[in-house]
Each structure stands twice: as structure tokens, then as C-alpha cells.
C-alpha positions in Angstrom: -0.2 18.2 4.8 -4.1 17.2 3.4 -6.6 14.9 4.8 -5.8 11.3 5.0 -8.0 8.7 3.1 -8.9 5.9 5.5 -10.7 2.6 4.0 -11.4 -0.6 5.5 -12.1 -4.3 4.1 -12.6 -7.6 6.1 -10.5 -10.4 4.7 -11.4 -14.0 5.4 -8.0 -15.1 6.9 -5.6 -14.4 10.0 -3.7 -11.4 10.2 -0.4 -12.8 9.1 -1.3 -14.1 6.3 -2.6 -11.2 4.9 0.5 -9.5 6.4 2.5 -12.2 4.4 1.1 -11.0 1.4 1.9 -7.2 2.2 4.9 -7.6 2.7 5.5 -9.7 -0.6 6.6 -7.4 -3.1 8.3 -9.4 -5.4 5.1 -10.7 -6.2 2.6 -7.6 -6.4 3.1 -7.9 -10.5 0.8 -10.8 -9.9 -1.9 -9.1 -8.4 -1.9 -5.5 -8.2 -3.1 -4.3 -11.7 -0.8 -1.1 -11.8 2.4 -2.4 -11.3 4.6 -3.4 -13.5 7.6 -4.1 -11.4 8.2 -4.2 -7.7 11.7 -4.5 -6.3 13.2 -4.4 -3.0 16.2 -2.4 -2.7 17.3 -2.8 1.2 16.4 -5.3 3.9 15.4 -4.0 7.4 16.7 -5.6 10.2 13.4 -8.1 10.5 13.9 -9.4 7.4 11.3 -7.3 5.9 11.6 -4.8 3.2 12.8 -1.3 4.2 13.5 0.5 0.5 10.9 -1.0 -2.2 11.5 0.4 -5.9 7.6 0.5 -7.8 7.3 1.5 -11.7 3.0 1.6 -11.8 1.4 2.1 -15.1 -2.5 2.8 -14.4 -3.6 4.0 -17.5 -3.3 7.8 -17.5 -1.5 7.7 -14.1 2.2 6.4 -14.9 5.1 6.9 -12.0 8.0 5.4 -10.7 8.9 5.8 -6.8 10.7 5.0 -4.0 8.9 4.1 -0.3 10.5 3.6 3.2 8.7 1.1 5.4 8.3 0.7 8.7 6.8 -2.3 9.9 5.5 -2.8 13.5 7.2 -5.6 15.3 4.3 -7.7 16.4 3.1 -8.2 12.6 -0.4 -6.1 12.7 1.2 -3.0 11.0 2.9 -1.1 8.8 3.4 2.3 7.4 5.6 3.9 4.6 7.0 7.5 3.2 7.9 8.2 -0.1 11.8 8.8 0.0 12.1 10.0 -4.5 9.6 10.0 -6.7 8.6 10.9 -10.3 5.3 12.6 -9.7 4.8 12.4 -6.0 6.2 15.3 -3.6 4.9 12.7 -0.9 3.2 10.0 0.0 2.5 8.7 3.4 -0.1 5.2 4.2 -0.1 2.7 6.3 -1.8 -0.9 6.7 -3.3 -1.6 10.1 -5.0 -5.0 10.5 -7.2 -6.0 13.2 -7.9 -9.7 13.9 -12.0 -10.0 14.2 -12.1 -13.6 14.9 -13.3 -16.8 12.9 -10.1 -16.0 10.7 -10.8 -12.8 9.4 -9.1 -10.1 10.0 -9.9 -6.1 10.0 -7.8 -4.3 7.0 -7.4 -0.2 7.3 -5.6 0.8 5.1 -4.7 4.9 5.0 -2.7 7.2 2.4 -2.5 10.8 1.7 -0.4 11.4 -1.9 0.8 15.0 -3.0 1.8 15.2 -6.2 4.2 17.3 -8.1 1.5 18.6 -10.3 -1.3 20.4 -8.9 -4.1 19.1 -8.7 -7.4 20.5 -7.0 -7.7 18.8 -3.7 -11.1 17.2 -4.4 -9.8 15.3 -7.5 -7.2 14.2 -5.5 -9.0 13.1 -2.4 -11.2 11.0 -5.4 -8.0 9.3 -6.8 -6.6 8.4 -3.0 -10.0 7.3 -2.8 -9.6 4.9 -5.6 -7.0 3.8 -4.9 -7.0 2.6 -1.3 -10.6 0.8 -2.8 -9.0 -1.1 -5.3 -5.7 -1.9 -3.4 -7.8 -3.2 -0.5 -10.3 -4.9 -3.2 -6.7 -6.6 -4.8 -5.1 -7.6 -1.9 -8.9 -9.6 -0.3 -9.1 -11.0 -3.9 -5.4 -12.3 -3.3 -5.4 -13.2 0.1 -9.1 -15.4 -0.3 -7.6 -17.0 -3.4 
């Protein structure tokens, strides 16, 4: 698999508040610009989503896919992998939350996407960077708003 894209941002909230927003999939269409619908298909033992279906429309890029989630028991991280997709062959990602004190949290987002259609590596990495940057900015705005 290709190199992953990693980006971080500091959010003005405690880690549990940030994770609560990340875990609230049904509300994603309210704050994730490209998310047209998000449906929890299966819950895990922790009560958090285990499998989720996304319908995205980011202009030229439209996709429907399902991700399977693994939540760290202490609430400081979540990771996911693609289980089914139309445009993607694979997707591996994670959010890791690090408490920074004074009511702030560093959120680190890692993402690797492999598309079903051929794409030059440079363009793929640029797309991953745009996705991670946009996701973190939208998360920060939602949590702090």
C-alpha cells in the first residue's frame, strides 16, 4: 500500500468532546460538506458504530462505501478500513487524540486511499492531503462551534 497522508490540528475542546463528534455519524451531513448521507449499519459492543455506509458527493468525486471501525477503549483513537466501495479499492485511516491541556486536543488524522481507477501517485497524495485538511478543519469548526 502507498504511503499514508498525516495531518494534525489543535481543537479547543477536551478529547472526549472531540471523539463524541467523530463518533456521531448520523450528524455528519450537518457539518461534513461532501457527506450526503451516513448510516450506521452495525454497532459494536462498546455501543459505538462498527460498520458505517457513506454516500459522498464532492463535485467530480462521488462514491458510496462502507467502513469498519475499531475504537480504542480509552477513547483516544479510532481506526477504520474499507469493507466495500464503488470507487475505492482500499481505505485505511485513523484519528488519534492527544490532550494538550487547557481544554485543547491535538487531532492527528492518517489516511491512505487506493482507488479502483488508475491515478498518478502525485495526484492521489494531493487528493489525500485535501481530504485530511478539509476533514480536520470541518471537525474543528463543528467541535468549537
